[in-house]
C-alpha positions in Angstrom: -14.8 -17.2 10.3 -12.7 -19.0 7.6 -12.3 -16.6 4.6 -12.6 -18.1 1.2 -12.1 -14.9 -0.8 -10.9 -11.9 1.2 -7.3 -11.6 2.6 -5.7 -8.7 4.3 -6.0 -6.5 1.2 -9.1 -7.5 -0.7 -9.3 -10.6 -3.0 -6.2 -11.7 -4.8 -4.9 -14.6 -6.8 -3.6 -15.8 -10.2 -5.7 -14.4 -13.1 -8.3 -16.8 -14.5 -7.8 -19.1 -11.6 -10.2 -19.3 -8.7 -10.8 -16.8 -7.1 -9.6 -14.4 -9.8 -12.1 -15.6 -12.4 -14.7 -13.7 -14.3 -17.4 -15.7 -12.5 -16.2 -14.7 -9.1 -15.8 -11.1 -10.2 -19.4 -11.1 -11.4 -20.6 -12.5 -8.1 -18.5 -10.0 -6.1 -20.2 -7.2 -8.1 -23.6 -8.6 -7.5 -22.9 -9.1 -3.7 -21.3 -5.8 -3.1 -23.9 -4.0 -5.3 -26.7 -5.6 -3.3 -25.2 -4.6 0.1 -24.4 -1.0 -0.9 -27.7 -0.3 -2.6 -29.2 1.6 0.3 -32.0 4.1 0.1 -34.0 5.5 -2.9 -31.3 7.5 -4.6 -29.5 6.4 -7.8 -26.6 4.3 -6.7 -23.2 4.2 -8.3 -19.8 2.5 -8.2 -16.4 3.8 -9.4 -14.2 1.1 -11.0 -10.5 1.6 -11.7 -7.7 -0.7 -12.6 -4.0 -1.0 -13.2 -2.4 -2.1 -16.5 -2.6 -6.0 -16.2 -4.0 -7.9 -19.2 -6.5 -9.6 -16.9 -8.1 -6.3 -16.1 -9.9 -6.6 -19.4 -11.6 -9.7 -18.1 -12.4 -8.6 -14.6 -13.6 -5.1 -15.3 -16.6 -6.0 -17.4 -17.5 -9.0 -15.2 -17.6 -6.7 -12.1 -19.6 -4.1 -14.1 -22.1 -6.7 -15.1 -22.6 -7.7 -11.5 -23.2 -4.1 -10.3 -25.5 -3.3 -13.2 -27.6 -6.4 -12.6 -28.3 -5.1 -9.1 -29.3 -1.7 -10.4 -26.1 0.2 -9.7 -24.6 2.6 -12.2 -20.9 2.0 -13.1 -18.4 4.8 -13.6 -15.2 3.5 -15.4 -12.0 5.6 -14.8 -9.5 3.3 -16.5 -5.9 2.8 -15.4 -5.7 4.9 -12.2 -3.8 4.6 -8.9 -5.6 2.9 -6.0 -5.7 6.2 -4.0 -7.2 7.9 -7.0 -10.1 5.5 -6.9 -10.6 6.1 -3.2 -10.5 9.8 -3.8 -12.9 9.7 -6.7 -15.4 7.5 -4.8 -15.7 10.3 -2.2 -15.6 13.2 -4.8 -18.3 11.7 -7.0 -20.5 10.8 -4.0 -20.4 7.2 -5.2 -21.7 4.3 -2.9 -18.7 2.1 -3.6 -15.2 2.1 -5.1 -13.4 -0.8 -6.7 -9.7 -1.1 -7.7 -8.7 -4.0 -9.9 -5.0 -4.6 -9.0 -2.6 -7.0 -7.4 -0.4 -4.0 -6.3 3.3 -5.0 -6.5 2.7 -8.6 -7.7 3.7 -9.7 -11.3 1.3 -9.4 -14.2 -0.2 -12.9 -13.9 -1.8 -12.0 -10.5 -4.7 -9.7 -10.0 -6.9 -8.6 -7.2 -10.1 -6.7 -6.2 -10.0 -4.0 -3.6 -13.2 -2.4 -2.3 -13.8 1.0 -0.8 -16.8 2.3 1.0 -18.5 5.7 0.2 -16.1 7.3 2.7 -13.1 6.2 0.7 -11.9 3.8 3.3 -11.3 0.0 2.8 -14.2 -2.1 3.9 -14.4 -3.5 7.5 -14.0 -7.2 8.2 -17.7 -7.4 9.0 -18.7 -6.0 5.6 -16.3 -8.3 3.8 -17.8 -11.2 5.6 -21.2 -10.1 4.4 -20.0 -10.0 0.9 -18.4 -13.5 1.3 -21.6 -15.0 2.5 -23.6 -13.5 -0.3 -21.2 -14.5 -3.0 -21.9 -18.2 -2.2 -25.7 -17.7 -1.9 -28.5 -17.6 -4.5 -28.9 -13.9 -5.4 -31.5 -14.3 -8.2 -34.3 -12.9 -6.1 -32.2 -9.7 -5.5 -31.7 -8.9 -9.2 -33.0 -5.5 -10.4 -36.1 -5.4 -12.5 -35.5 -4.8 -16.2 -36.5 -1.1 -16.0 -34.1 -0.5 -13.1 -30.9 -2.0 -14.4 -27.8 0.2 -13.9 -26.0 2.1 -16.6 -22.3 2.3 -17.4 -20.2 5.3 -18.5 -16.6 6.4 -18.6 -15.4 9.4 -16.6 -13.3 11.3 -19.2 -11.7 13.7 -16.9 -10.6 11.2 -14.2 -6.9 11.7 -14.8 -7.2 15.5 -14.6 -9.2 15.4 -11.4 -6.7 13.3 -9.7 -3.7 15.3 -10.9 -5.2 18.5 -9.6 -6.0 16.8 -6.3 -2.4 15.7 -5.9 -1.0 19.1 -6.9 -3.2 20.8 -4.3 -1.5 18.8 -1.5 1.8 20.6 -2.3 2.4 23.6 -0.1 0.9 26.8 -1.6 3.4 29.1 -3.2 6.0 26.3 -3.6 7.2 24.9 -6.9 9.6 22.2 -8.2 11.4 24.5 -10.6 15.0 23.6 -11.0 14.7 20.0 -9.7 15.4 17.0 -11.9 13.3 14.0 -10.9 13.5 10.4 -12.1 10.1 8.8 -11.8 9.6 5.0 -12.2 5.9 4.2 -12.6 6.4 0.4 -12.7 4.5 0.2 -16.0 1.5 0.5 -13.8 -1.5 2.5 -12.9 0.3 5.9 -12.5 2.2 5.8 -15.8 0.3 8.9 -17.1 -0.7 10.9 -14.0 2.6 10.8 -11.9 4.9 12.3 -14.6 2.3 14.9 -15.5 1.8 16.0 -12.0 5.5 16.5 -11.4 6.0 18.3 -14.7 3.1 20.7 -14.0 4.6 21.5 -10.7 7.7 22.7 -12.5 10.1 19.7 -12.4 12.3 18.4 -15.1 11.0 14.8 -15.3 12.9 11.7 -16.5 10.6 8.8 -16.9 10.9 5.0 -16.6 8.3 2.3 -16.5 5.7 4.3 -18.5 5.2 1.9 -21.4 2.7 -0.8 -20.1 1.9 -3.7 -22.4 -0.3 -5.8 -20.1 2.6 -8.0 -19.1 5.4 -5.8 -17.9 3.9 -4.3 -14.7 6.4 -4.4 -11.9 8.8 -6.3 -14.2 12.4 -5.1 -13.4 10.9 -1.8 -12.4 9.0 0.0 -9.7 9.4 -0.2 -5.9 10.1 -3.9 -5.9 13.1 -3.5 -8.3 14.7 -0.1 -7.9 18.1 -0.8 -9.4 17.4 0.9 -12.7 15.8 3.9 -11.1 18.8 4.3 -8.8 21.2 4.0 -11.7 19.2 6.6 -13.7 19.5 9.1 -10.9 23.2 8.9 -11.1 23.4 8.9 -14.9 21.1 11.9 -15.3 22.5 13.8 -12.3 19.0 14.0 -10.8 18.1 15.5 -7.5 15.9 12.6 -6.5 14.4 9.3 -7.7 10.8 8.1 -7.1 9.7 4.5 -7.6 6.0 3.6 -7.3 4.5 0.2 -7.4 1.9 -1.2 -9.8 -1.1 0.6 -8.3 0.9 3.5 -6.9 0.0 3.2 -3.3 3.6 2.6 -2.3 6.8 4.6 -2.9 10.5 4.3 -2.4 12.9 7.1 -3.0 16.5 7.4 -4.0 18.7 10.3 -3.0 20.9 12.2 -5.4 23.6 9.5 -5.1 21.2 6.8 -6.1 21.1 5.4 -2.5 17.7 4.0 -1.6 15.5 5.3 1.3 12.8 2.9 2.5 9.4 3.7 4.0 10.8 4.0 7.5 13.1 6.9 6.4 10.3 8.5 4.5 8.0 8.4 7.6 10.7 9.9 9.7 11.2 12.7 7.2 7.5 13.6 6.9 7.0 13.3 10.7 9.9 15.7 11.5 8.8 18.1 8.8 5.1 18.1 10.0 6.1 18.3 13.6 8.3 21.3 13.0 5.5 23.1 11.1 2.8 22.2 13.6 0.9 19.9 11.2 1.6 16.6 13.0 -1.3 15.2 15.1 -1.3 12.3 17.6 2.1 13.2 19.0 3.9 10.8 16.6 3.2 8.2 13.9 1.7 4.8 13.4 3.9 2.0 11.9 3.8 -1.8 11.9 5.7 -4.4 13.9 8.2 -4.6 11.0 9.4 -1.0 11.1 13.0 -0.7 12.2 13.8 0.0 15.9 16.1 2.8 14.7 13.0 4.8 13.5 11.4 4.4 16.9 14.6 5.6 18.7 14.9 8.6 16.3 11.3 9.7 16.9 11.7 9.3 20.7 14.8 11.5 20.6 12.8 14.4 19.0 9.9 14.0 21.4 7.6 11.8 19.3 6.0 8.4 19.8 5.6 5.5 17.5 2.6 3.1 17.8 2.9 -0.3 16.1 0.2 -2.4 14.5 0.2 -5.8 12.8 1.3 -5.9 9.2 -1.1 -4.4 6.7 -2.0 -0.8 5.8 -5.6 -1.3 6.8 -4.6 -1.9 10.4 -2.4 1.2 10.3 -5.3 3.3 9.0 -7.7 1.9 11.6 -5.3 2.8 14.4 -4.7 6.3 13.0 -8.4 7.0 12.8 -9.1 5.7 16.3 -6.3 7.6 18.0 -6.0 10.9 16.0 -2.7 10.3 14.1 -2.2 11.8 10.6 1.0 10.1 9.6 1.5 6.3 9.3 2.7 3.6 7.1 4.9 0.6 6.5 8.6 0.0 5.9 7.7 -1.2 2.3 6.8 2.4 1.4 3.0 2.4 2.0 2.7 5.9 3.5 -0.7 7.1 4.7 -1.1 10.9 5.2 -4.7 11.2 6.4 -4.9 15.0 6.0 -5.2 14.2 2.3 -6.0 10.5 1.7 -7.8 7.5 3.2 -5.2 5.0 2.0 -1.6 5.0 1.0 -0.7 7.3 -1.9 2.9 7.0 -3.3 2.8 10.2 -5.3 1.5 12.4 -2.5 4.1 10.9 -0.1 6.8 11.7 -2.6 5.6 15.3 -2.8 5.8 15.7 0.9 9.5 14.6 0.8 9.9 17.0 -2.2 8.3 19.8 -0.1 10.8 19.2 2.7 13.6 19.3 0.0 12.4 22.6 -1.4 12.0 24.2 2.1 15.4 23.1 3.4 17.5 23.7 0.2 19.6 20.7 1.2 20.1 17.5 -0.7 17.9 14.4 -0.2 20.8 12.5 1.3 20.7 15.0 4.2 16.9 15.6 4.7 15.8 12.1 3.9 18.1 9.9 5.9 16.9 10.6 9.5 18.5 7.6 11.3 20.9 4.7 10.9 18.8 1.5 10.8 19.6 -1.0 13.4 20.8 -4.4 12.0 17.8 -6.5 11.3 17.8 -10.2 10.4 14.8 -12.1 9.1 14.6 -15.8 8.3 11.7 -18.0 7.3 11.2 -21.5 8.6 8.8 -24.0 7.1 6.8 -26.3 9.4 4.6 -29.3 9.2 0.9 -29.8 10.2 1.0 -27.4 13.1 3.3 -24.6 14.1 5.7 -25.5 16.9 5.7 -22.1 18.6 4.3 -23.6 21.9 7.1 -26.2 22.1 9.1 -25.8 25.3 12.5 -25.6 23.4 11.2 -22.9 21.2 9.8 -20.9 24.1 13.1 -21.3 25.9 15.1 -20.2 22.8 13.0 -17.0 22.4 13.3 -16.2 26.1 17.0 -16.7 26.0 17.3 -14.5 22.9 15.3 -11.7 24.6 17.5 -11.9 27.6 20.7 -11.6 25.5 19.3 -8.6 23.5 18.0 -6.9 26.7 16.8 -3.4 26.0 19.0 -2.9 22.9 16.9 -4.9 20.5 13.7 -6.9 20.0 12.5 -10.3 18.6 9.4 -10.7 16.4 8.0 -14.1 15.5 4.9 -14.5 13.4 3.2 -17.2 11.4 2.5 -16.4 7.7 -1.1 -16.0 6.8 -0.6 -17.5 3.3 1.8 -20.4 3.7 3.2 -22.9 6.3 6.0 -20.6 7.3 7.1 -19.0 10.5 9.0 -15.7 10.2 11.7 -15.1 12.7 13.0 -11.5 12.9 15.4 -9.9 15.4 17.1 -6.5 15.5 19.5 -4.8 17.7 22.7 -2.7 18.0 25.1 -5.7 17.7 24.6 -7.5 14.3 26.6 -10.5 15.3 24.4 -11.0 18.4 21.2 -10.5 16.4 22.3 -13.1 13.8 23.2 -15.5 16.6 19.8 -15.1 18.3 17.9 -15.7 15.1 19.9 -18.8 14.3 19.2 -20.3 17.7 15.5 -19.7 17.4 15.3 -21.0 13.9 17.2 -24.2 14.9 14.8 -24.7 17.8 11.8 -24.4 15.5 13.3 -26.8 13.0 14.1 -29.4 15.7 10.6 -29.0 17.2 9.1 -29.5 13.7 10.8 -32.8 13.1 
């Protein structure tokens, strides 16, 4: 089925431009409300958002759609995406909605939907919603006496803060640690610094003054330069950078050197393996994670399964095969003992727990392996991708032979633009670059 609305992570686009309009949001609320109104009980939906200006447009439109179908709306205001997933389960709601475009700039926005179990919706359910959005739903509207109601959950922040704090090991504190926290002027600008402070840390904040326009602007996990600099200037023990909806995290060690999601997964996996908490015999990552992480895990007796890019695919594999640690190189870390989706703050606390237990600096406990050289280039193509062209197939085959068992090649077509992404990694950076260049050249020639 060709999707007109849903992508790999909900619906996303430029605010006030199709599909991110009030009209579409209204119809999404109506369609999802209709599908998730099951049984005779009073139905409800939790709606959270980040700090984008367009949230003021999309939030009431979604609410109107749900109310028109007889579903009660619970507003929680600016809250992290994982908080919405958690509150959906905690409040026994039928549905959860997060209004956010994650790490994108302010002019974008998105709609993410969670089922009553706190997990993102399946492809099949999203297809149901898509079909209903474009249909006549007038006959499904609730009768006047059965319209939904709307209310605000006043203690939403406190509930989430306590939930996060309870994931930290019992009896442990952050006393004596200085932490720089960059909240990307986004959804966690209140809850993240508060949780760290209540656990005992000295907290230095950045990106906590949202104005509707500055989310992810020169801050957060997509621009960590200021956070890294502040770690050095303040003599902090660690730096934490979240993205706009706080489902991703990157960390800087005490020298201001950045650690990506691969390093963080390696840190948590080793810590949980050592304490007997790790399940599945390893972790789940995507095809983009560095080969160095895979080699590190292998050397300590763990495995690494790979999925296609997208946290929902990581979570699906984790659920199907019994893993409790997974994530992406970008910093989207899923710890299923606690959450149903990525939670940047909880992932940061797991690294902090390892720091407290080891009494060693982050530069030692957080840098588990030396990444293998990785080269990624994008190639634009015309009306059809030339991946089946004989010269391209030959170039890829030749590259694999040259890398042998010391590296790998990954070629994938973008799902949003006419671009082929060519990635290779291996022990010899010069060889890796040469392999990528030859494949890119073959694709360009085949596209002429």
